[in-house]
N, C-alpha and C positions, 0 to 999 in steps of 0.2 A: 555570505551575502553579497550581494551586487551593489556598489558603491562607484564614485568615478574612481579614474584613473589618477593616479599623482601626476601635479603638473609637469613633474621633471620626466615622468613615463609618456606622457601623450607628446612631449615634443620631442622624445628619442624616437616614437613612433613614427612621427613625420619625416625624421631624419636620417635614420640608420634602420632598417628593419633587420638586420643580424644583432645590432644591441638589443632592438627592441626583441627578439625572439628570447633571448639570454634572461630578461628582466622580465617577461611573463613566465618561462622555468620559474624562475624563483619567486614571482609574488603568487602566481596562480596555483591554489593548491588544492582545487574542487575536483569530485570524484564524478569522471565523466563515463565510466562503463556502467552497461545498466545490465545486470547479470539475468533479468528474465529476458534480454534479447538475446544474449550472449548463450543464454541455455538454447533458444529454439535455434541460434545461429550451429550449435554441435549437434544439436540431436534433431534436425530436419532431416537427416534421410532414412537409416531404418531402426534409428533410435539405440545403435549399440555403443554410442559416444555417448556416456553420461556426465551432464554437466558437474551434477554432485560428486562423482567419483573424480573426476578430473580435479577437482578444487582441494578433494582431501588428501588423493595420492600425490598429487604435484602442487600446493598450496602457493608455490609462487612463480608458476608458470607464465602469470599475467599479473602485471600492475593494473592498478584501479584509475589510472589516470592516463594522460598523453604525453607527448613530448613534441614542442614549439620548434619548429624550424625555417627558417626565413625561407622564400623562395629564391634568394639570390645564392643561398646556399645549395639548396636543391638543385637550381639551373649548375652551379659549379661544379658538384659531383658528377652530374652528367657529363658533362664536357670532360670531365677528367676518366670517366668509364670510357666515353666514345674515342679516346687518346688511346689508352691502352688498348681498345681494341685494335687500332689501326697498327699499334705495333705488335701486336700479337700476329696478325696477318702477313707480317712482311716475314721472307724466307731468311734472312739473315737472324732476326731475334729467334724464329723456332729452331734453325741449326745449332744457336748457342745454348739454347736452354735444354732441348735434347740429345746433346752431348753429354749432359751428365743425370740426364733421367733414367730410370730404368729401360730396359732393353723394350719392353710390352708398350711402351708409350710411343715408340717409333711405328708403330702401325696405327693408321688413319682410317675409321670406320666410316667417316661419312657424318655420322652425326654431330652436332655441337655440342650438345653438355647441356641438361637441363640445370637452371637453378645455380648459378655462378651467384656467389653474394662476396660484393665488395662491402668493407667492413670500413667504417669511417671514426674518427674524433673528429670533435669541433673545436679546433685550436685556435688561438688570438689571431691566427693568420687565415684562418677558412677551414676548410674540410681537409683532415689528412687522412689519408690510406693507411690504415694499420695493416691489413690484409687482402689477401683475395680466397674463398674458400668454393671448392669446384662442388661439394654436395649441399649447400647450404640449407640447414632444416629452417620450420618456421613456416615457407610461405602461407601453406593452406591456413595456418591457425591465426597468422596475423589478419588474412584476408577475411577471415569469421569474426575475430575480434574488431575489425574497422566497422562491420555493422552493427558492433554493438555499444557504439557510442552515441551519448546525450549530451545536448547544449546544455550543462550546468550553471552555465553564467554568461552574460553577455559577449565577452571576447572569444569565449568557447564557441556560442552559436554563430559568430561572425566568421568562424575560420572552418566550418563543418566542409569537410572535403565532400566534392558530387559521389554518391555511390557511382562505382565503377563494375562492371561485369569480370571481377579477377577471374572467379572459379570457370567461368568461360574461356579465357584468355591460357590457364594453366592448361587444361586441355587440347586448346588447340597447339599448346607448344607441343606436348607429346606427339600428337598426329603429324605436325612438322615433321618433329623427330624421324618418325616412321618413314615419311616422305624422302628425308633428305639421303637416310641410310639403305633406302631400296631404290632399284632402277626403273623407271617408267613401267618396263617390260614385266618385271615380276611384281609390281606394286600391285595390292588386294587392300583392303579397307584393315587398318588392325584393329585386331580381334580380340586378343589374350595379355596380359601385363603382369607381372608379376613384380611388387613390393620388397625388395630383399636386404634384410638385414642379420647380424647374428643376434640371434634369440631375442625377434622383435618385439616380441612382449613384453619383455623387459628393458626396453628401452626408454628413456625421458619421455622422448617426442613418440611413443608408439599411439598418442590417440592421433595424431597426423596421418600413419600408414590406414589407421582405419576411415578417417575422414577422404583418403584419396580413392581407399577402396570403392567405398561408396559412390564419391564423385565419378570415377570411370564407368561404374555399373550405371548408375543414372545416364549415362551418355552413351549407351551402349557397346560398352568396352570391357569383355571379362576381366575382373581382377583378383586379384589375392595377395594375401600379405605370407611371405615364407622366410623360415630360416635357409642358407645356402646348402647346409646339408639336405634339404629337400627335392635338390634340383637332380638333375642326370642328364648325361650328353649321350647319344646313342650313335654319334659320328655324323650326323645331319639335321636332327632337331634337338632344341633341348626342353625337358619336361619338367612339369613340377605334377605331384599328384595326381597323374596321369594326363594332363594338359600338354598339350604342344603350346610353349611359348612362342609369342612376338618379340617382346620387347620387356626387358629388364629394369626398372626404376632402382638404380643401386645408391641405396643410404650406410653402404658398406665404407672404411674406415682402413681396409687395407686396398690402396690406390693403384697400388700395382699388382692384385691379384696374386699375390706370392705365395699366401700360406695355403696349406694342403686341401682347406676344406673349401677352398674356393675353384680346385683344378676341374671340376664339370663348368664349372661357369666362365672360368678363363678359357677352357678348350673351346666351347661353343661362340663365344667371342672373336676368338682368333682365327676361327673358320668362316665367319660372316654367318652363323648361323641363327643369330639372335641379335638384335639391335638393344646396347647396353647404354645406356644415360643416367647419371654420366660416366665417362670411361676413363681409362689410363691416362690418354693423351690430355685428355682435358685438364686433368690435375696438372700433368706435368708443364702445360704452357702457361694457366694461371696461377696455381695455388701451390706449386713449390715456392717457400720462403727466399730462397736464394735467386729469386727471379726479381724480386724487388729490388735489390744490388745491380742486377743489370738495366732495370728501370730507372735508375737514380745515376746512371752513366751517363753524361751528358754530352761527352767528348763522341762517345760511340753512337748515341742516337742521332747526333749530328751527320755522322759517316754513315747509316742506314738509312736516313733520307727524312727525318724528321725537322720541320720548320722552326723557327726561333719561338715562334708563340707556344708551338705544342711542347716544345722541351722548356719553356720559361713554368708552362702550367704544370709539367710533372715536376718538375725540380723545387717547385714553393707547394707540393701536394703531397710526396712521398719522403716521410722520413729517412734522416739518411741509416742504411741498413747495409753490415759487413759481415762476410761471412767470418766463422770466429774459427781459428785454427789454431793448432798447439804452439807452434811458433811465434803468435801474439798473444800468448796467455796473460802473459804476468800486465802487459798493456793494457787490456781489455779488465782484468782486476783490479788495476790501478785507478781507472776511470768507469767502474762498475754503475755508482750512481747513475750515470747519464744513459743508462742501456737497458732495453727488455731483451730478454733471451728467450727465443723461440728455435722450438727443433723446426728442419726446414720441410717435413713432412707432417707437422702436427696439426692437431683440430681443435676445437671445445676448450682451448684454453688449455689444455692438459702439457705438465710436463713445460710450461714456461714460468719463468722467472726475473720478478724485476729486480735490476740490479742491485738496488740499496736494501733488500730483503733476503737478497740469495747469500747460502752460507759458503766456506771454504771450501770444506766438503762436495755441497752440490756442485758447485764453481769448477771443481776438479773434474766433474762426470761432463760438465757443458764443453771443456775448453779440450777435451779428445774429439771433437768434431761431431757433425751433423747436426750443427746449430747456427744460428744468425744472432746478432746483436742490429738491433734497432733504436734509434734514438727515442727515448720517452717522449711521449706526447699527451700530455696533462688531457683527459675528456671534458667537455663541457657538464653542468651540472643542470638535475630538475628536483626542484622541491616540493617532498608530497607531506600529505599528512598521515600518517601512521599510526592507529592506536590513539588519537588524538596529540600525536606529538611533531612536530615538522622536522621531516631529516631530509639531507641533502643525498640523494644519488647520481651516482657515475651515469655518463649515459654514449652507449656505443650502438652509431647507427649502422643500420644494413642495407644495400639497395638490392634486390633479388633480379636479376639482370639475365635475359635470354636473347643473344645473337646482337649484343650491344644497346638492348631496348630494354629500360627500367622499368618493369612491370610494378613493383610495390618497393615502398620504403619503410621501414620499420624500425623500431628502437628497444634496445635492451637496458634495463636499470639494473644496478648491480651496487653494492657496497663490496668494499676488498682490492684485492689486485687485478683481478679478471670476470668477466660476468660469470656467474655459477648457478644462476636461478634457485640459490638458499638463501635469498635477502627476503625476508619479510619487508614486504610491500613493492618490492622489485618484480622483474620478468619481462616478459615483451609487454610494449606498449604502441598505440598507434601513433603515426607522425600527422600533426597537423601544419601545413603550410602558413607560416605569415604574409598576408599577402601586401602588396603595394599602396594599399588605399588605410588610410585612419581608422582607428577603433577606437571603440567606448566600452566602456563598462568596466567593471574589475572583478575578480573571482577568488577574493578571497574567503 
């Protein structure tokens, strides 16, 4: 029901928007997702994505409400991303991180790489960068989810974001990749895209693959979804099901294309016979977890040209990260409660361990190498009503970024150690900015 906000909350709304966002996340438990609108958003194409089937097979893909984030925190995340993109462009940074990257990552194909995912927790001191992903999934699903929000109470109504043409921007991004990777003399319209992943129909985000296929087709670009085994390279062109392919939208998690089944794609990529996005160099420059240690090296960042304000922003926004080496194993074990252990080329929270939960046996594997230790940053919380019971969910914020520009910010709600899409009531959630003007009303 709608009532007035408590006096304490009303005062804080005027005093500190970041605190206000936390309080709204705690006190606003109304359901904002309109499933009729979500059904239309998912099924508007050829109708091959079924809203009912998505909910039946992936019941925890979408949360039923939004996450509130202050405009100040959204702006700060954008500033952090801008500084990081500047660092990545510096020759000294590229030399440092490519030195430990797989050899294939030293090939520069021209394309920038679609769907960088900058993942943050909102700690007491503001946004904390947990990791960067080079083929972040969920952007199109979240764009459709954003279109399915309703004003379920007065505060939500006052914060409904303007509808922006996210779909059009995503198509433009792929066309931009095509232009970046092809010289003007060789340039022609982008005609054929293949979306590639291992056994794509079995992937949890398979509905998004189909949504992308429909989106490309609706914009005059032939598209298909395929397993890498369906690709072949004749020395000049990459083929899939008899069709010459211009661009591969890469959803593989073999970031260096080292597995035998990816040989045709790797050969075509290195021969510049196809545009691959994202590509191995994108992962090496942005997503290797060892890079976070470099980005936290203040003295080195000063040497390579960052000014004091930029260094201060990074030092206050990137949790301490260190590479786990056998020589320091006992020290890490003794201090394990303060660390989160992550594989350097990990994805999707796989093989990640919170230090206070890790067993000695598992830690022995971690200490052999291939891991970083990152200082634990507790996530912020979102309270929701699930089956009539109020429950607190952890919040992970993802910024989808292309060439330094934030295209979309979404949230993932979960319980447990890591994001998992297995928590009843959790899943992807839209993000609403808490504005700088006063709010009225409540939504309990």
